[in-house]
N, C-alpha and C positions, 0 to 999 in steps of 0.2 A: 544372447538373449535380447529380445526386443519388447519394450514397454511402450504402450500408447496411453498417453495421459491427456484427458479431455478436461480443460479448466474454464474459467469464466471468460466472458467478454469484457467485464468491467475490471479495472486495474485493482481496486481494493480487494475484491474476492480472489483475484489471480495471485496477488501478493500473499494472502492468508494461506493459499494452497501450497506455497513453496515449502512449507514445513513437511507436507507429505512427500514431496519430491526429494527433499533432503534425506528423509528417512529411507526412501527407496533407493537412493544413490548409495547409501551406506550398507543396506541390506543385500543389494545385488550389485557387487563391485564390477561385474563384467558386463552389465546391461547397457544397451544403447536406448535412448529415449527419443520419442517423437511427441512433441507438444502440440496440442490443438487449443487455440485461443483466438479471442477477438483481435482486431488491429490495434486497439488502444494498449492492449497488454502484451503484445508481441515482443517488444524491446526488452521486457523484464527477463527474458530467458536467453539473451544474446550470449552470455558468458557461462551459462550452466554447463558444468562438466558432463561429457558424454552425450550431449544433445546431438542427435543425428540430424533432426530436421524440426522446424516449426511450420505447422500448417495454420495459416491465418484464415479464420472462417468469418467471412463477411455476410451479414444477414441478407437473404434474398426472399422475394415474394413466395408465398405458399410453402414456406420451410424448405425451399430447394437447396439451401446451404447444407442441410443434413444429407440430402442425396449426393451432393458434390463430395462431401466428406466420405461417405460410404464408398463411392467410386475411387477415391484416393487411397483407401485403406484395405479394401476387400481383397486385393491380390497379395497382400503380405500375411505371413503366418506370425501371429503375435503370441508372445508367452504370457502377457498380462495386459489387460485393458482396465484403466481406472477412469471412470466417467463421473465427474462431479456435476454434470449437467442433467443427469437422469434420462438420457436419450435411449433410443433403441439400437444405436450403433454397436455396442458390445455384443448384442444378440444376433447381429447380422453379419459379423466378421469371424474369421477363424482365429480363436483365441483360446489358450490352454486354461486361462482363469480370467474372471472378470469381477471387478468391484465397482458397484454402481450406487451413487447417492441418490436417493429418492427425493422428490420435490416436496414443497410445503414448508411452512414456517414451523419452528420448534423452539422451546425455551432453552436458554444457555448460549455460551459463546460459539460462534461459527467455527472457530478453530477446533473445538471439541467435537462438533458434528462431523468435521472432516476426518478426525482421527478415527472415529468409529467406523468409517468406511472400510478402513483397513483392519479393524478389530483391535486397535491400539488402546491400552489403558493409560500410557503416558502420552500426553499431547505434545507432538513435535512443534516447536515454534518456527514461525516464518524466518526465512533467510534471504539474503541478497547476494548476487554473484557480480562482481565488478572486475575490470581488467587492471593490469598494472599501469597502463597508459592513463586510464580514467583516474586512478588514485594519484598519479603524478600531476595530472591537470587540476585535480581538486586542491592539492598542496600549493599549486601556483596561484589559483584563484583565491584561496583562503589560507594565506601564509601564517606561520607561527609568529607571534609577536604583535599582530594587529587585532587579535581577538580579546576575549573569547567571542567566537561566532555564534550567534543565536538565530536559528531559522524560524521565520514567521510564514505561515501559509494562510493567506486571507481569503482563499477561493474554496468552491465546492461545486458539485455538479448540478445543484439546484439551490435557489435563493434561500429557501427556508433553513438550510444547514449553516448559513453564513453569519458569523459574528460580525456586527457592523464594523466598518473600516475605522471609524473614530475610536472604537474600543481597543482595537489592536494598537493604535498610536498611543492612546492613554496608558494601555498595559506597558508598552515599551518605556515610556517616561517613568512610570512608577517602578518598573523592574530595575532600571539602571540607577534610580535613586536609592534603591535598597541594596543592590549588588555591586555597584560600581560600573565603570565604563565597559562597553561591549559594542560589537558591530552586528547590525541586523543583516540577515540574508533573506531576501524575499523570494519565495518560491511559488510558482504558479504554472498552469499547464499551457498548451499552445492555443492560439486562437485570440480573436478580438474580445470575446466575452470575458475570458480569463484575464486578459490584460487590463480590461476596464475595471474588473473587481479589485485588482491589485494596485491600480493607479493612485488612488487616494492615499494608500499607505506609503507608496513610494514617494509621492509629493511631499508628504509630511515628514519623511525620514530621509533627508538628502544624503546622509552618509551610508545609506543602505547599499548593499551589493544587489543589483537588479539582474537576476539569472535569465531574464528575457523570455521565458517560456519556450525556448528553442532547443534546450538540452535533452538528450535522450534520457530514458528512465534510469539506466545505470549510471550515466553521468551525474544525475541528481543524487542517486544513492551514494555515489563516492563523495559528493559534497556534504551530504548529511553525516557521514562518518567523520567529518572534520568539525562538526557542530557540537557545542556543549549542550544544546537544548533545542527542542522543536516545540513550537506552540502553533496549533492549527486546527481547523474545522475538520469534521468527520469527512475523510476523503481518501482517495488513493495515496496521496502524499503522506498523510498521517500513518497509514499502514506501512508504507515504504520506509518511513523514519524509524518505526518500531523495529521492523525487520532488519534495518541497518545497525541496530544496537544503540541508536542515539536516545538519550532521555527524552521521552515523548509525552506530551501532555495534549490529549485530544479534547475538543470542545464539542459538546453535544446539546441538542435541543429536541427537535421532533424526531430525529433518527433513533434507531434502536440500540442503545448503549449496552443492553445486556447481551446483544448478539455481536455487535461490531466494535466494542472497546478495543483500543490498541493492545496488541499482544506482546508480552515479554516482561522480564523482571525490571526493566527500566522504563516502564510505561504506566501511565495513569490517565485519568479522565476527570473532567468536571461536567456537570449537567445543569443546564438551566432549570430554575424552579418551575413547576407546573406539572400537569398531568403527563404521565409517561407516554411517550410518543406523540405529544402535542405541545410540548413546552416551546416557548418563543425565545429564540436566541437573544433578542433585545433585552430580555430579563436577566441575562447572565451578567453579573457584576464584575467590573475590572478587578476590584480588590479580592474577589474570590479566586480569580484566575492567577493573580500575582501570588497569592498565598500558596496555591496549589503548585505553581512552578517552583516556589521556594522550597516547599516540602519535598518535591521530587528530587531537586538538586541536593538537598541535605541527606538524602537516602544513598547517595552515590558519591 
C-alpha cells in the first residue's frame, strides 16, 4: 500500500500534521509513505517509520511547483492521497481514495481541523521521530546532574510574535528565584536574523547552552525531550516541543491562539492582553509568564 501525504511548507503546521501521519501508520501497518512538504519542514520526517521518500517542494513562479509535483507523482498508483494544502493534485493522479483539506480560516484548533480531514472524532496529537544516535547526542549535550534544563525560544518568523529579549531574561531570573537553580538552553533557527534575535538573551545568560541554530529539526526534538520545560514564542519550535512531550508554554500576542495553541496534555499558553489577533507582546508581563510556567510544572 502506498500513501501520498501532502503537508505544509511551514514547520509549525507540518509538526501539527504529524498526528495524522501517526494515525495512518497505526491504521495501515503495511503502508509505505511519500511525504510532500517545503524545505524548512523536510527534516522533520527523517526518521518517520516506513517513509519511502520525501518530496521537497520549493515554490516556483506561476505555481510551477505543483506541475513539478504532478509529474513526480502521476506515474505511481496510490492507494490513498491526503492533501492538507487543498490542491488539485489528488484529482490529477491515480489514487483509490483521496482526503483533501479545503482552504480558508475556521474557528477552533488547527489540529482538530486536520482530524476532520480523515473523519476522526478523536484528535490525534502531534508526534516526533528521533534516532537512537540523536537521543545519545542529546544526553551528552544535556547530561543528568547539570539541570534541570529549561528551553527558551526567543525567536519567531516575524517580529510581532516576539516577546522582548529583556523579558525572557527577567523571566529567567524570576523563575530560578522561585524554583531553584536550573540551566537554560537557548533554541533558535538557522540564519543571521534568528541569531540576532537570540543574541541578547545569550549575552545576558552566560551559563546558557547555545544550540547555535545549526542543529537539525530532529536533533532539536531530541534535546527538547531532555528538557523539563519549554518557554517560547508562537513558532515551529513551540509546536515541536509540544510534540516531543516536553511541558510547553507558548507565548501569544497577535497570532491566533485559538487555532495555534500548542497541542498536548503537557502544553499551555499565555496571551498578551488586548484585542484578539492584535495584542502587543510588549504588554505580556513577566510575572504572568512565571506563574503560568509554575502552574504547568505543578500539573506534571
